[in-house]
N, C-alpha and C positions, 0 to 999 in steps of 0.2 A: 483304359476306359471300360473295356468289356468286363474286367474284374470288378470295377466299381459298380457297374450296373447289376451284376449278380449279387453283390453285397446289399444293394438297395432293395432288390427283389426279395432276397432272403429275409431282410429285416422287416419288410412290409408284411410278410406272410407268417413271420415267426409267432406273433402274438395275435390271438383272436380279439375281435371287437368286444370290449367289456360291457358296453352299454348299447343295446340295440337302438336303432333310430327308425323313424317312419313307422310303417305298418308292422315291422318286426317287433317294435317295442310294445305294441298293443296285444301281441299274441303270447307274451311271456307270462302266462298265468300259472304255469306249473313250476315257477321258480322255487328253488330250494329254501329261500328265506321268507316265503310268503304263503299263507293259506287263508283263503277268504273266510271271514267270520260268519257264522250262521245268522240268518235273519232273526231279529227279535220277535218273540211271540206277541200276539195281540194282548194277551193277559197272562201274567205270571204270578200266581198267588204267593209264591215263596218270597218275592221281593217286598211284599207288604210287611214282612217281619224283619226286614233288614234296615239298619240305621242309614245305610247309604241311600235308600229310597227316599228318606225324609230329609236328609241333610242336603241333597242335591237341589230340591225345590226351594229350600231355605236360602241356599246360595244364589239361586235365580232371583228370589225376592230381593235380597240385599243388593245384588248387582243391578237389577232394574231400577230399584230405588235410587241408587247412586247415579245411574245413567240419566234418569229424568231430572234429578236435582241439578246436576252440573249443566246439562244441555239446555233445559228450559230456563234456568237462571241466566245462561249466556244469551239466549234469545231475548229475555227481558232487558238485559243490559244494552243490547244493540237497539232495540225498539225505543227505549227511553232516551237515548242520546239525541240531541238536537240535529246532528248531522252524522252520516255514516263514517265520516273521517275521524270523528271523536270516539269511535267504537271499533271493535274488531271486524265489523261488517259481516257480509255473507260468508266470506272466506273463513273468518274466525268461528262462525257458527258451524260451518262444515268441519273445521278442525276439531271443535269441541265434540261433535258427534263421533267422528272417526277416531279421535284420540282416546275418548272414553271407551269405545268398543275395543280398541287395541288393548288398553290397560285391563279392562274387566274380563275379556276373553282370556288374557294371559293369567289372570288371578284365579278364575273359576273353571278353566278348562279341565283341570284334573279332578274336579268335584262333580260338576254337572254337565260338562261339555261346553259351558259358556255360551248358551243360546241367546239369552237376554232378549228374545224376540219370538212371539208366537208363530210368525211365518217361518222362521228357521226351524223351530220345533216341528211344525207341520211338514215341512219338506223332508226332514230327517225321518219323521214317522212314516211318510209315504215310501221312503227307501228302506224301511224296516230296520232302522238304526236304534230304535227304542220302542218300548211297548206302548199301547194305547193308554194304559193306566198312567204311566209315567208322563206321557205327552200331555194328557189332560191336566195332571197335577202341575206340571211346569207352566202351562198357559195360565192357569188360575193364579199361581204365585207371581208370575210375571205381571199380570194385570194389577194385582194388589200392590206390588212393589211400585208400579208406575203411578197408581193413584196416590200412594204415600209420598212419592217423590215430588209430584206436582203439587200436592198439598203443602209440603215443606216450603216450596218456592212461594206459594201464596202467603204462607205465614211470614216470610221475609219481606215480600214486596208490599203486603197489605191488600185488603180486598179492593179498594178503589183503583190503585195503580195496576194491580193484577188484571182487573176487568178492562181497564182502559187500554192495556197492551195486548188484549185478546188471549191472555193466559197461555201463550205458546201453543194454542190449538191449531190443528191442521184444517185447512179449507182450500177450495179451488180458488186461485187468485182471479181477480177481475180480468177479463179479456181472454180467458180460457174456458172451454166447455167442460162439462162433466166427463165427456169422452176423453178429452185431453188429459184430465186429471187421472182417470182410470188407467189410461195407457202409460202415463209416466210412472204410476205406482207399480204396474205390472213389470215394466222393463227394469225399473230401479231395483225391485225386489229380486228379479231374476239375476241381475248382476251380483247382488249380495249373496244369495243362496248358492248360486253356481260357484262363487269364490269359496264359500264355506265347504262345499263338497270337494272341490279340488285341493284346498289347503289341508283337509283332514282325511284325505283318501288313505285307507289302511295300506293299500299296496304301495303307494308312494312313500309312506312312512317307513315301511319295512325295507324298501330299497334305498332310500336316502335319509340318513339319520337327522339331517338338518330340517326336514320338512315339518315334523311336529313342533320343533322349537320356534320356527319362524311363522307358524300358522296364524297367530294373532295379527301379524303385520299386514299381510295382504287383505285380511278380512276388514281391519280398521281402515286401510287405504281405500278399499272398495266403498265403504260407507262414506268416507270423505268425498270421493269423486261423485258418487250418486247425489249427495247433498248439493254439491256445486251445481249440478245440472238441474236438479228437481226443486230446489227451494223456491225459485221464482214461479213455479207452477202450482205446487200443492204445499209448500213448506217442507216437503220431503218427509212423508210418513214412513213408508217401507217397514213399519213396525206397528202392528195393531195395538199393542199394549201402550206404546208411547202416545199414540193418537187418542186412545180411549181414556187414559189417565188424565191427559190435559183437557179433554172434552168434559169429563165428569167434574173436575175442579172448576173449570171455567163456567160450564153449565149455562150457556146462552145459545140462541139459535144458530149463530155463526159457526159454532163448533159442532153442531149436530146436523145441519142441513145436508152436508155432503159426507157425513161420517161413514156411510156404507162403503164409499170408495176406498177407505183406508183399512178395510177388512177384506173386501172382495179382491181388490187389486193385489195386495201382498200375497194372499193365499193362492191366487192364480199364478202369479210370478214364481212362487215357491214350488208349486206343483210342476210347472214347466221346467224349472231348473232341475228338479229331481228326475223328471222323465228324460231330459236331455243327458244328464250325467249317467244315469243307469243304462239307457238304451243306446245312446250314440257314443259317448266317451268310453264307458266301460263295456258296452255291448253284452251286458249280463244275460239278457233273455236269449241270446243266440250262441252262448258258449256250450260246447259239448260237455256232457257229464263224464 
């Protein structure tokens, strides 16, 4: 027995722990396979002459157009059904939003990063992942894509039916206050943007090769879960471009009365997620040079 105990002890100490856990894992910033990328400049004149600077926002436009087209059309299908049992219901709407984000992030991540959401772009800008110029260009193209997507849905549904079904516009549901709606948008967007940061973290991508491949899955699943929780309160905006596109095409008071909530809430949620990831999760401000 004594010999066996020595063998076990020797085997346990022969190989070092390959993957640190707990606080040790958070201090491995000098790893041989990872070097933190420099923060993006606020303005980089050279990128204005690069085709990649223009093709990325074009990809954002197309992706947001497709996102609005599929999701708002799904919402229309649920609302026009006599009973929820004859439609995909709220769960189906949530799957449409989450599934489209999964597919579109997968398709466009290598071109633009697959933001498809001004709040995501804003959060990544605060973390210095892209320049101010590129961030503004992204947001403009996302909004235009959303307007075009909602307009395409109106073309299919017709003006009368589109208006009767509220055009897929976001608004605070009866029984909830504006504060409830704002809080739901803040928390929902925090969940989404926090997931984006975690799923695309450069250090994790360098350490675990499967992370960048699987990144669209948790992002899409986060959108799905947030919609399940938030649709009964605000219709689940968490995307200012989606809310603005639907509101502009719907263009009635119901779509505009609480519209500020669907910009202020997502931007606050994105800012909190960026702060949490940079300061708490990555502890970047506290690392020694």
